[in-house]
N, C-alpha and C positions, 0 to 999 in steps of 0.2 A: 293351563287352562284348556278344557276339550273343545274343538270345534262345534259351534252352535248348528251350523247348516248341514244337517246330517239327511235330509230328504232325498237328495240324489243319490247318496250311498244306499238308503232303503229300496231304491227303486233297483240299482244293480243287486242287490240281495234277494228281491223277490223274482227277477228274471233269473238268476241262479238257482233259485229254490224250486223254479217250475219245471226243472229237468225232468226228463219222463219217469215217471214212479214215484209211489210213496216213498221207497228206502232212501232215494235222492234227497229228499227233503230232511229225514231223519238224520241223514249221514250229514248233510249240509250244517245243521244247526249244532251237531256235536263237534265238528269242526271249528267253529266261532266259539267255544268255550274258553275262557280267561283271555281272548284278544280284545282289541280295542273295537274292532267291527262287534263283537260280541257285546262290549258293554253299551254301545251304540243302540243296539238291537233292544238289549234288556231295557233300556232306558225308554224306547217307544213301547215296547211292550207293558211295562208298569204304567205310563201314562193311558194307553188304550184300556189298561184293567180298571184304573181310575174311572175313566169316563163311563164304562160299562157297570161297573159296579155302583155307581149313582144310578143308573137305569135300572139295575136288577133290584136296589132298594125302592125304587118308586114302583116296581111292578108288585112290590109287597105290601106297598102303603095303598090304602084307599076301602074299596067297598067290600072286600072280602076279608073274613077272618085271617090272621097272619099263617095260624096251623093249616087252612085249608089252601090258602096261596101257595105255603112251601110244600105241601103236599102233592099239588098239582105240577109243581116246577119240578122236583125230585121226580116223581113219576117219569114225566117227560123226558128227561135228560138220562134216566136210566135206560129207557126203551131204546133211546137214540143211540146210547154208547155202546147197547149189547151187540150189535152186528159187528161194530169196529173190534170190539174187545175179542170176539170169538172168532172172527173170521177174516181182519185185515191185519190187524198189528201183530206182531211176534209174540208168542206165550210168555209169561213172565218165568223167569227165573226161579227156583226154590225159595231163594233167600226173601223173595219178594212178598210171598202170602203174609207172613207175620205183619211185614211193613203195612200192608194193605189193611190190613186187622185193625192196627192202630190208628190209620188214619181215618178209617170209617169211625171209630170209636170216638178220636176226638172231635170230628165233625158233628157227630150225632149229640154230643153233649153241647157244643155251642149252639146248634140249631134249636135246641130246646130251651137253653139259656135266653137266646135271642127272641123266640118267640115269646117268652113267659114276659121277658121286658117289654116286647111291643104292646102286648095286652094290657101293661099298667102304667105305662106312661106315653106322653107325645112324642111321635116319631122325630119330630125336628128337635127335641131335646135328648132323647135316647141314641139316636145315630151318630151324632158327634162325640159322645161320651165313648162309645164303643169304638169308633174310629180314632179317636185321640188315644184312647188306652194302647191298642194294639201297636203301633209303631214303636213306642219306648220301650215297651218288655220284648218286641221282635229283636230290636238291635242289642239288647242284653244277650238274648237266647242265640242269636248270631254270633256274639263273642265266644260265649261259652261251648257251643257246637261246633263252629267252623272257624275259630280263632279270627274272625272278622273284628277289625279296628276301626273306629271312627277318628278323625282329627278333631281339634278343639273347634275348629269351625264349623265342623259338621255336627258336633253336639250343639252349638249354638243354633244352627239351623233347626235341628230337632227341638230345641226349647223355642224358636219363634213360632214353629207350626204348631206345637202343644198349646201354646198360649193363645192361638188363632182357633184351634179347634174347641178347646175347654170354652174359651170365651164366647165362642157362638152358642154353645150348649147352655151357658148362665144366662145369655142374653134372652135366647128362645124361653127359658124357664120364667124368667121375669114377665113375660109376653103373653103367657098362656092362662088361660082359665079353667081348663079341663084337666082332671086326673091329678088335682092337687092331693088327694089323699093317699094315692097310691104312688106317687112320684118318690119318695124316699126309696122304698123297695125297687121302683123301676130302675132308679139309678145304680143301687147297689147290683142289680143284676147287670146293668149297662157294662160297668167296671168288670164284672166277673167275664162277662161275655168277650171284653176288649181282652182280656188275659188268654181267653182261649183262642182269639184271633191271632196273637202272638204264638201261642204253641202250635195252632195248626199251620201257620207259615213257615216256621222253622221247622216243623215235622215234614211237611209237604216238600220242602226244599231237599231235606236229608232223603226223603222218598224217591223224588225223581233223578236225583244225582246217584241213589243207589241202583236204578234200572239201566240197564244196557242201552235200551231204547227210551227216551222221554215220552214218546206216543204210546208205547205200553201202559207206562205209568197212568197216564192221562186217561185212556179209555178204561182201564179196569178201575180207576177212583171213582170216575163217574158212574160206573155202574152199580158199583159195590154203596157209594155213598146215597143213591137214590133208592134203596130198597126197603128201609124203616118208616120214614116220616110220613109216605102215604099212606101206610096201615092206619097210624096214628090219626090223621087226616079223615079218612074214610069212615073210623069209628066216632069221631067228632061229628062228622057230617050227618051221619046217621041219627044221632042223637039230637041234633038241632032242632028246635019247635018249628022253625022255617028256613029249611035248608035253601041256599041258593042255586039257581038253575045251573045244572053241571056245564052248558055249553061254554057260556063266556069264562068261568071258571077254569076249563080245561083250555082254552084258549088262550089265556094269560099264563097257563103253566108252560104251554109250549113256546110261547115268546121268552118266557123266562128262562125257559132251559137253553135256548138257543144261545141267549146272553150270557148265562152261565158258562157255557161251554167256552165261550169267547174270553171272557172275564177271568175266570179262576184259571182257564188253562193258559191265558197270558202272563197273569203273575206267576205261574208256576215255572213256564219255560223261562221267564226272567230270572227267577231264583236260581235256575240250573246254569244259565249264560253268566252271571256276573254274581255282585254281592248281596245277599239276602236282605240286610239292612237297608241298602240304599233303595231296593226295589219296595220295600214295605212302606219307606216314607214316601216315595213317589205316589204309591198307590192310594195314600190318605189325602191326597187332593182330591179325591172322590168326594169330600165334604163340599168342597167349591161347587163341583160339577151338580151335587144333589141339591144345592142352593138355587144354581142357576136353572135346574130343572123345574124347581118348585116355582120360581119366578116366570119362567117362560111358558111353561107346560100346565103346571097346577094353578096359576094364577095366585101365588102366594106374594105377599108385599115383601121388598128388599129395600130396606132404607139405608142411609150412610153408613150406619154402626155396623150392620152386617156385612157390608160392601169391604169396610175397613178390615174387618175380621177375616174375611175372605181372602184379602189382599196379604196378610200375614201368614194364612196358611200357604198360599202360592210361594211368598218370599221365603218362608222356612224350607219347602222343596226344594228351590233354584239355590237355596244357599248350601244344603246339603249335598246338592248335585255338584256344583262349581267349588265346594271346598275339600273333593274327596283328591 
């Protein structure tokens, strides 16, 4: 059983990582790969990604069309990533360019499917289905691509987590009154989106491991990933009968871009440091954090059944972690 009290170690890592200059951070991260310290840091990064992914999802929910919000977010993080890609991190090796293209294509399809699902179904139903489908197929993909294996206990943890996530989706589906006509299509799109979550998780893990420097992959990934959806969003914005005020939309985009850096960056680094499957499962506790955000920030009702389902999700993640 791994020691649960890891925060003193984290503080020591942070102090070590703050050695002069960016290369020190990169070398330090690479030195942790495959070690117990790397595992512990990957655990923290995956949980951080879960919290931030819930925040990211909440930013896409609400007053603006999902296409417009996603376009503002992508534009923001592409602009923020550009100076790091061109002037800070080492230049990518030649074999990385086709890998970047593959990541760009997979994420583009994922975002299109996600926006289609969100525009046809309630967020509280679609989001759990997307996130519940992702970890199961990520674990399978990690086995096929990286020869990672789960113990029987860990598979039981995955099962508990999936029961909690899909149970939350079913519960939310029974309590909503909107989008009933388009909900079957939305659920189908949500499952397909979840498959692409698994695909991009395993592919990004392959990409960041193929790069000599993990920060090179992150900088160029965010730059390329933000180039297309803003164009689609602009065309959609231009054709709206009453387009929203650009200022609040772009402010949300900048906030979302910063959260995306930390959320997606954290999970990518976690998959380089340790097992892809474990990181993917831990990230899906984002469903719990999303419900908490809905309760605390969006003033949504959280009853005893939802609390019980969220407890199942958290228990599944704990079982996966402790059963390794």
